[in-house]
VEXDREN-2710 file (C-alpha; in Angstrom, 1 decimal):
% VEXDREN-2710
k/r/px/py/pz
1/UNK/-16.1/-35.0/3.4
2/UNK/-13.6/-32.4/2.4
3/UNK/-13.9/-30.8/-1.0
4/UNK/-10.2/-30.0/-1.2
5/UNK/-8.3/-31.6/-4.1
6/UNK/-5.0/-31.5/-2.2
7/UNK/-4.3/-32.3/1.4
8/UNK/-4.3/-29.5/4.0
9/UNK/-0.7/-29.0/5.1
10/UNK/0.5/-27.7/8.4
11/UNK/3.7/-26.4/9.9
12/UNK/4.5/-27.1/13.6
13/UNK/7.0/-24.8/15.3
14/UNK/7.8/-26.2/18.8
15/UNK/11.2/-26.2/20.5
16/UNK/10.4/-28.9/23.1
17/UNK/10.9/-32.3/21.4
18/UNK/8.5/-34.2/23.7
19/UNK/5.7/-31.6/23.2
20/UNK/6.3/-31.5/19.4
21/UNK/6.1/-35.3/19.2
22/UNK/3.0/-35.4/21.3
23/UNK/1.3/-32.8/19.1
24/UNK/2.2/-34.7/16.0
25/UNK/1.0/-38.0/17.4
26/UNK/-2.3/-36.5/18.4
27/UNK/-2.8/-34.7/15.1
28/UNK/-2.1/-37.9/13.2
29/UNK/-4.8/-39.6/15.2
30/UNK/-7.4/-36.8/15.0
31/UNK/-6.8/-35.6/11.5
32/UNK/-4.9/-38.4/9.6
33/UNK/-5.3/-36.5/6.2
34/UNK/-3.4/-33.5/7.5
35/UNK/0.1/-33.2/6.0
36/UNK/2.6/-32.7/8.8
37/UNK/5.7/-32.8/6.7
38/UNK/7.1/-29.5/8.1
39/UNK/8.1/-29.5/11.8
40/UNK/10.7/-27.0/13.1
41/UNK/12.3/-26.2/16.4
42/UNK/12.7/-22.4/16.4
43/UNK/11.2/-19.2/15.1
44/UNK/13.8/-18.6/12.4
45/UNK/13.1/-22.0/10.8
46/UNK/9.4/-21.4/11.1
47/UNK/9.6/-18.2/9.0
48/UNK/11.9/-19.8/6.4
49/UNK/9.9/-23.0/6.0
50/UNK/6.5/-21.3/6.0
51/UNK/7.5/-18.9/3.1
52/UNK/8.8/-21.9/1.2
53/UNK/6.1/-24.5/1.8
54/UNK/3.1/-22.0/2.1
55/UNK/1.2/-24.1/4.7
56/UNK/-2.5/-23.8/5.3
57/UNK/-2.2/-24.0/9.1
58/UNK/0.5/-22.8/11.5
59/UNK/0.9/-24.3/15.0
60/UNK/3.2/-21.8/16.7
61/UNK/4.7/-22.1/20.1
62/UNK/4.6/-18.7/21.7
63/UNK/7.9/-18.9/23.5
64/UNK/10.5/-20.2/21.0
65/UNK/14.2/-19.6/20.5
66/UNK/15.1/-17.0/17.9
67/UNK/11.7/-15.6/17.4
68/UNK/8.5/-15.8/19.4
69/UNK/5.3/-17.1/17.9
70/UNK/4.0/-13.6/17.6
71/UNK/7.2/-12.4/15.9
72/UNK/6.9/-15.3/13.4
73/UNK/3.3/-14.4/12.6
74/UNK/4.3/-10.7/12.2
75/UNK/7.2/-11.4/9.8
76/UNK/5.0/-13.8/7.7
77/UNK/2.3/-11.1/7.6
78/UNK/4.9/-8.7/6.2
79/UNK/6.3/-11.1/3.7
80/UNK/3.3/-13.2/2.6
81/UNK/2.3/-13.0/-1.1
82/UNK/-0.8/-10.8/-1.4
83/UNK/-2.4/-13.4/-3.8
84/UNK/-2.1/-16.3/-1.4
85/UNK/-4.4/-17.1/1.4
86/UNK/-2.7/-16.5/4.8
87/UNK/-2.5/-19.6/6.9
88/UNK/-4.7/-20.1/10.0
89/UNK/-2.7/-19.7/13.2
90/UNK/-3.1/-21.9/16.2
91/UNK/-0.9/-20.6/19.1
92/UNK/0.4/-23.2/21.5
93/UNK/0.9/-21.5/24.9
94/UNK/1.6/-22.1/28.6
95/UNK/0.5/-18.6/29.6
96/UNK/-2.3/-17.6/31.9
97/UNK/-5.9/-16.5/31.4
98/UNK/-5.0/-12.9/30.4
99/UNK/-3.1/-14.1/27.4
100/UNK/-5.8/-16.7/26.6
101/UNK/-8.5/-14.1/26.3
102/UNK/-6.3/-12.3/23.8
103/UNK/-5.7/-15.5/21.8
104/UNK/-9.5/-16.2/21.7
105/UNK/-10.0/-12.9/20.0
106/UNK/-7.0/-12.7/17.7
107/UNK/-6.2/-16.2/16.5
108/UNK/-7.9/-19.1/14.7
109/UNK/-7.4/-21.0/18.0
110/UNK/-5.1/-21.6/20.9
111/UNK/-3.9/-24.7/22.8
112/UNK/-2.7/-24.6/26.4
113/UNK/0.2/-26.8/27.4
114/UNK/0.2/-29.6/28.2
115/UNK/-1.8/-30.4/25.2
116/UNK/-4.9/-32.5/25.8
117/UNK/-6.4/-34.7/23.1
118/UNK/-10.0/-33.5/23.9
119/UNK/-9.0/-29.8/23.5
120/UNK/-7.0/-30.5/20.3
121/UNK/-10.0/-32.3/18.9
122/UNK/-12.0/-29.1/19.2
123/UNK/-9.2/-27.2/17.4
124/UNK/-9.2/-29.8/14.6
125/UNK/-12.9/-29.6/14.2
126/UNK/-12.8/-25.8/14.0
127/UNK/-10.0/-25.9/11.4
128/UNK/-11.8/-28.6/9.3
129/UNK/-15.0/-26.6/9.3
130/UNK/-13.1/-23.6/7.9
131/UNK/-11.5/-25.6/5.1
132/UNK/-14.8/-27.4/4.2
133/UNK/-16.4/-24.0/3.4
134/UNK/-13.8/-23.3/0.7
135/UNK/-14.9/-23.6/-2.9
136/UNK/-12.9/-26.2/-4.8
137/UNK/-10.9/-25.2/-7.8
138/UNK/-11.3/-21.6/-6.9
139/UNK/-8.6/-19.3/-5.5
140/UNK/-9.4/-18.4/-1.9
141/UNK/-11.4/-15.2/-2.2
142/UNK/-10.4/-11.8/-0.9
143/UNK/-6.9/-12.8/0.0
144/UNK/-6.0/-9.1/0.5
145/UNK/-8.8/-8.6/2.9
146/UNK/-7.9/-11.8/4.6
147/UNK/-4.3/-10.7/5.1
148/UNK/-5.5/-7.3/6.4
149/UNK/-7.7/-9.1/8.9
150/UNK/-4.8/-11.1/10.2
151/UNK/-2.6/-8.0/10.5
152/UNK/-5.3/-6.2/12.5
153/UNK/-5.6/-9.2/14.8
154/UNK/-1.8/-9.3/15.2
155/UNK/-1.8/-5.7/16.3
156/UNK/-4.5/-6.3/18.8
157/UNK/-2.8/-9.4/20.2
158/UNK/0.5/-7.5/20.6
159/UNK/-1.2/-4.8/22.5
160/UNK/-3.3/-7.1/24.7
161/UNK/-0.8/-9.8/25.5
162/UNK/2.7/-8.2/25.2
163/UNK/3.4/-7.9/28.9
164/UNK/2.5/-11.6/29.5
165/UNK/4.1/-12.9/26.3
166/UNK/7.5/-11.3/27.1
167/UNK/7.6/-13.3/30.3
168/UNK/8.4/-10.2/32.4
169/UNK/6.1/-8.4/34.9
170/UNK/4.7/-5.0/33.8
171/UNK/7.1/-2.4/35.3
172/UNK/7.4/1.3/34.7
173/UNK/10.4/1.9/32.4
174/UNK/12.5/5.0/32.6
175/UNK/12.7/6.5/29.1
176/UNK/16.1/6.9/27.5
177/UNK/17.6/10.4/27.3
178/UNK/21.0/9.4/25.9
179/UNK/22.2/6.4/23.9
180/UNK/25.7/5.2/24.8
181/UNK/27.4/3.6/21.8
182/UNK/30.9/2.1/21.8
183/UNK/33.2/3.5/19.1
184/UNK/36.6/1.8/19.3
185/UNK/37.9/2.6/22.8
186/UNK/35.5/5.5/23.2
187/UNK/31.9/5.9/24.2
188/UNK/29.7/8.1/21.9
189/UNK/27.0/9.9/23.8
190/UNK/23.9/10.3/21.5
191/UNK/21.0/12.5/22.8
192/UNK/17.8/10.7/22.1
193/UNK/16.4/13.7/20.2
194/UNK/19.2/13.4/17.7
195/UNK/18.3/9.9/16.6
196/UNK/16.6/9.7/13.2
197/UNK/15.9/6.0/13.3
198/UNK/16.9/2.7/14.8
199/UNK/17.5/-0.4/12.6
200/UNK/18.0/-3.8/14.0
201/UNK/20.6/-6.2/12.6
202/UNK/21.4/-9.7/13.7
203/UNK/22.7/-8.9/17.3
204/UNK/22.9/-5.2/17.2
205/UNK/20.9/-2.0/16.6
206/UNK/22.2/0.6/14.2
207/UNK/21.5/4.1/15.7
208/UNK/21.3/6.6/12.8
209/UNK/21.7/10.4/13.3
210/UNK/22.3/13.2/10.8
211/UNK/26.1/13.0/11.6
212/UNK/26.9/9.3/12.0
213/UNK/25.7/5.7/12.5
214/UNK/26.6/3.8/15.7
215/UNK/26.0/0.2/16.7
216/UNK/24.7/-0.8/20.1
217/UNK/24.4/-4.4/21.4
218/UNK/20.7/-4.7/22.0
219/UNK/17.4/-5.8/20.5
220/UNK/14.3/-3.9/19.6
221/UNK/12.4/-6.0/22.1
222/UNK/14.7/-4.5/24.8
223/UNK/14.9/-1.0/23.4
224/UNK/11.2/-0.3/22.6
225/UNK/10.0/-0.1/26.2
226/UNK/12.6/2.6/26.9
227/UNK/11.4/4.9/24.0
228/UNK/8.6/7.4/24.1
229/UNK/6.0/5.8/21.9
230/UNK/4.6/9.2/20.9
231/UNK/7.9/10.1/19.3
232/UNK/9.4/6.7/18.2
233/UNK/7.2/4.7/16.0
234/UNK/7.9/1.1/14.9
235/UNK/7.3/0.9/11.2
236/UNK/8.8/-2.5/10.5
237/UNK/9.9/-5.5/12.5
238/UNK/13.5/-4.2/12.3
239/UNK/12.9/-0.4/12.1
240/UNK/11.9/2.3/14.6
241/UNK/11.7/6.0/13.4
242/UNK/11.7/9.3/15.2
243/UNK/8.4/10.6/13.8
244/UNK/9.6/14.2/14.0
245/UNK/12.4/13.3/11.6
246/UNK/9.9/12.2/8.9
247/UNK/9.3/14.6/6.1
248/UNK/6.8/12.7/4.0
249/UNK/5.1/9.3/3.6
250/UNK/4.6/8.2/0.0
251/UNK/2.3/5.4/-1.0
252/UNK/2.9/3.8/-4.4
253/UNK/0.3/2.2/-6.7
254/UNK/0.8/-1.1/-5.0
255/UNK/0.1/0.4/-1.6
256/UNK/3.7/0.2/-0.4
257/UNK/4.6/3.2/1.9
258/UNK/8.1/4.7/1.9
259/UNK/9.2/7.5/4.3
260/UNK/11.4/10.4/3.3
261/UNK/13.4/11.9/6.1
262/UNK/14.3/15.5/7.0
263/UNK/18.0/15.0/7.8
264/UNK/18.9/11.8/5.9
265/UNK/18.8/10.7/2.3
266/UNK/17.8/7.2/3.5
267/UNK/14.4/5.9/2.5
268/UNK/12.5/3.8/5.1
269/UNK/9.9/1.2/4.1
270/UNK/6.8/0.7/6.2
271/UNK/5.6/-2.8/6.5
272/UNK/2.0/-3.9/6.1
273/UNK/1.6/-4.4/9.9
274/UNK/2.3/-0.7/10.5
275/UNK/0.8/0.9/7.4
276/UNK/-2.2/2.0/9.4
277/UNK/0.0/4.6/11.2
278/UNK/0.1/6.6/8.0
279/UNK/-3.5/6.7/7.0
280/UNK/-4.8/10.1/6.1
281/UNK/-6.3/11.9/9.1
END
């Protein structure tokens, strides 16, 4: 019998209505005490609702509109309160064995589509076992270490499974030498070495140089494979910086890292997921 004084609550993020309904029906049968009051259809809603409802478990479809399951997990890891236990993540995926091996290492569990009741029962048992080990009336211990563990697993999962999760074959990508940005009726040619940082907005990327800022219609997901990873480091889900343009990395008392740039007065924040890049050598 569970020692929890409140029901375990879960968020389901699945864009296919039939699969979502099937998962809910099976969970209601296998774990009737589980609170399934939060069910969403895309990655944006998953992030918003998770930060509001603070669920104990996340069932994340990998390939969702708006944000992938990995992107949802990353954004939550960046924004999650440090004093709250991070939810257990169960990825729901249709991908092949390569991705499955990554999920086995870097998630609480994974479920292959179509979802089978027998496999879901094993997931439920694994989750229940985790929650039964928690001490009642006591805040989940070492929440900071727990979050750091999740962040480390996310990094590993991104590296192991990114080619499969993007849905595209692994192909050599020619690195960008020049960025072409529309400015009115003109095209501004920006040498890649002049870029200080890229900042993603809703549907555009802001390309910042010492002289100007320019918008290009792209996403970081499309841009990153075209950049030299030795020179351009992702430091936030929406920011990529030219590392040779960084003057100093400052860590405050709370552990937050801020970058000072050589040729810009802008200050760039480094998220938890990428803070390891700036550890002292």
